[in-house]
N, C-alpha and C positions, 0 to 999 in steps of 0.2 A: 504494500500500500504506500503510495506517495501522494502528497498533497501540499500545496503552497498556502492553504488557508487553514486557520485553526478550526478544528472540528470537535475537540473534546475539552470540556472545562471542568475542573475540580474545585470545589469550595471546601475550605477547612475552617470549621467553627472551633474556636479556641476557648476552652474553659480556663479559669484562673488556676495557676500551678500546672499547666499543661507541660508535656515533655517537648522541649525545644529540639531534642535529638530526633524524636519521631517525625516531627514536622519537617525539619531540615532534610532528613534522609529521604522521605517519600517525594518531596518536591524536587530534590536533586536527581532522583531517578527520572522524573518527567523532563527536567531541564536537559539531562544528558541524552535522553531519547530524542529530543528535538535536535540536539547537536549532531548525533550520529546519523539521523535521517536527513539532516539538512532542511528541516521543516519547522513550522510553528504549530505542529499538530496538537500539542498539549498546552493548555493554559491553566492558570490556577489563581485563586483569590483567598485571602485570609479574612476571617470574620470574627467579631466578638459580639457579645450580647448588646452592647451600646455603642460600638464603633471606637471606643477608647482603648488605649494601650492595655495589653494583658501581660501580667507577670508570669514568666515560666518557672518551672520547678528549680532551674539553676540560678534564679535570681535576676536574669535578664528580662527585659520587656520587649514586646513586639507590637508595633503599631499596625493594626489591621487596616484593610482597605475599605471594609464594609461593616455595618451593623446588621443584625438579623432582620431589622426592619426594611433594609434595602438589599437583602440577600440576592445576589445575581442568579439568573437561571444557570443551572449546573447539570452536567451529565451524571455527576456523582458528588454527594455532599457528605463529608466526614465530620464527626464530632471527636475532638481530641481532648482527653482528660488524663490526669496522672495521679498526683499525690492526694487529691481530695475529691469527694463527691458533693461537698457542701461549698458551693462557690457562688459569687454574685451572678444573678441573671439565670440561675439554673432552670427555674420553672418556665421562663420565657423561651429558653433554648429547647426544653422538652416540648413545649407547645408548637414551636416551629417544626421540629422533627416529626411530630404527630401529624401536622398539617401536610407536610411534604409526603409522608407515607400514605395518607389518604388519597393524594393526587397521583400515586403510583411512582414516585421518585425512587431512584437508586440511592441507597444510604449506606454509609460505612462508619466504622469506629476504630480508633487506634488506642491501644492499651485499655485503660479503665473506661474509655468512652463507650464500650459495649454495655456497661451498666446504665448509662444515660439513655442509650438507644433502646434498651429493654424497658426502662421506666416509661419511655414514650410509646410503648406497645408495638415497637417496630421489629421485634425479633420473634414474635409469636409464630410458631410453626416453622422457624428457620434454625439452622445449625449456626453456631457462632463460637468464638473463642474470646479469651480475655487473659491478661497477664496472670501467670500462675499464682502470684501472691494474693490475687483478688478472686480467684476461681471459687474457693470455698464459700466466701461470702455471697458471691453471685448465685451459686447453686442453692443456697439457703433462701435467698430473696426471690429467685425465679426458678423453682424446682421443676416447672413444666417445660422450660426451655433447654434444648440440648446444647450444652456448653462443653466443647471438647478441650483437650489439652494440646491441640495442634498449634503450629506457629501462626497459621492464618486459616480463614474459612471464606469461601465464596459460595453462597447459596442463593441462587437466582439474583435478586436485586439487593442483596445484603452482603457487604464486604467487611470483615472484621480481622484485625491483626492484633497480636498479643503485646505489642510494644517493642521497644528496642529495635534491633535489626530486622524484626519480622515484617515491618512495614515495607522494607526494601524488597523482600520476597514477594509480598502481595503486589506491589507495583510492577515488579518484573513480570509477574504472571499476566497482569493487565497489558503490559507492553508486548508480551509474547502473543496474546490473543489478537492484538492489533497489527503487529508487524512480523511475527514469526520468531523462530528460535535464533536465527543468525543475528538479527538486530539485537535481540535480548542479550545474547552472549557478549556482544560488543559493549552494550551498556554496562553489564556486570563487570567486564574486564576493566572499564574505566575506574571502577571502585576497588580494583584488586579483590573482587568478590569471588572467592575460589569455588564455592558451591552454591548454586541456587536451590533453595529448599522448596519442596512442594507442600501442598496443604496437608499431606499425610505425615509430614515430619512433626515430631512432638517437640514441645518446649523443653528446655532444660529446667528442671523443677528444683528450687531450693538448693540443697547441698548435693543434688544428684551428680554423680561422678561422670566424667567424660569417658565413655566406653568405646569411643571410636577405635576401630581396628582390633577390638577385643572380642571375646566370645559372644556370638549372636544369641546363644542360649542364656547367657547371663543378662544380656540386654532385655530379652523377653521376660525373664524372671522379674527384673526390677520394674518393668512396665506393668506386669500383672499385679505386683504388690501395690504400685501407685494407684491402680484402678480398683483395688479391692481393700479399702481401708475400713469400711463400716463392718464388713464381715470378713475378717482376715482369713486367707487360705491356709490350710494346714501345710506342714512341711512335706507330707506325702503328696498332697494335691499339687503343690508347686513342682515337685520333682517329676511327677507323672506328666505334667503339662509340657515338659521339654525332654521327656523320655530319658531321664537320668535317675540315678538312685539318690536318696537323701544325702548319703555320704559324699557323692560326687558334687551335689549342689553346694554342700558345705565347703568342699575344697575350692570350688570356683570363687565363692565369696571371700574366702580367706586369701586366696592368691591375688585377686584383682582389687578387692575392696578392704582388705585387712579387717574384716568383720564377719561375724556369723550371720546367716540369713535372718535369724530371729532378732538380733540386735539391729540390723539394718531395717527390718520391717517395723520394729518398734519406733525407731527414729522417724520414719516416714509418718507414722500415725500421730506421733506427738507434734511433729511440725504442722500437720493438718489441724490438729487441735488448737495450736497457737494461732493459726490463721483465723479459725472460727471465733476464738475468744477476742481477737483484735478487731475483727470485721463485723461481728454480729452481736446481738443482745440475747441470743438464745440461752436458756439456762445451762449451767455448767454440766449438769447431769446429762442433758441432751448432747452436749459436745462430747462427753465421754462415750456415750452410746454410739454416736455417729462416727467415732474413730475406733470402734471395736472393743471398748472397755465395758464390761458388764458390772464392774464394781467401782463405785465412786472413790472409795478409799485407795484402791490400787491405782486408779487413774491419777489421783492427786499425788500419791507417792512417786509414781513414775515421772510425772511432770516436774516435780521438784528436783528429782535426781538429774533430769535432762537439762533443765533451764535454771535451776537455782532459785526458783520462786514458786509459790503455789498458784494454781489456776486463777484463784480469786484475786491475787495480787496482779496478775497479768491483765485482768479485766479492769481493775482500778487504774492501772497505768495507761490503758488504751482509751478509756471513756471519760 
C-alpha cells in the first residue's frame, strides 16, 4: 500500500500520571512507519480532558492539542493511564469513550487504560489485557470480562496493550496489517527491536524469571501455576501435564530457578494476594481464598514470612 495522503488518524487521551514511555513508543512507531514508507499515512493527536497540560508519571508535562470537547475524528482512539485510576476529568473521559463506543468507534487502551475502557462499558464481550500489576484488581472489578495475561489483544474494534514495550508490538501489528511484514520489519529494525511479539506472547509477571532458551516444559509449568492460583494444582497434576515425574519436575526447578516447585508456587500466590490487597477492598479472607488458602491463619503467617508484614498492614499502607 502506498499513498501520499494521510488516511489513518490516532487520538491519544491522556489521563493524569499517564506513562510518557507508552505514548512516546507507540507514536514513534507511527512516525517511523511514515519515514520508511515515504508517506504521511499515519497521523496522531494528543488529548486531555480540558485541553490543559497533563503531568506524566515521570514528572514531565505534555501539552495536548485537543480537549475531549473538541476531540478530532479518529480511526482509533486510545485512553492512556498508568499510576492512578483517580484523576481529574475521569468521568468526562468515561462518558466520551461511552459515546464513541455507541457510535461504533474503534477504541484502545494502553496499560491501566483498559480499566477506564471497561468502566465505560466498552470491553463487554471483548478479550483484553492490562498490565500484570493491575490484572488482579481488574478481574475482581470486571469478572465477566476476559482479561488475558498476553502482551496485547486485538478483538474486533478493541485494541489493548499491557504497557511498557507492549504498545510497540501492538502498533507493529497494526503496521503489518496495513503495509505487510517487510515494512514492519524495517520499522522494528529502526528501534533495534530484535523480536516482534504476537498477541499470544505472555507478559513477564512480577518476579517471573527469564526462561528464554531454557526448558519448554519448565516454561509450561510456570504458566500453569500462574493460571491456577485460586485452586493450586497438585505436584502430581503438574508433573503429568508435561509428562514428567514429580522428581524430574523438582530437578528442573532446582536447576533453573534454584527453588522447589512448591516454594515457587507459593511465591506466585502470595504476590497475587498482595496485588489484590493493594488494588481492591475485598475482605482479607476472600483474598486468601482466591489465592488458594483455605485457612486465614496460614495465609497470614505465610504472608508475613514472605513480605515482613501482615495482610492487614498491607491494606492500611495501600488505602
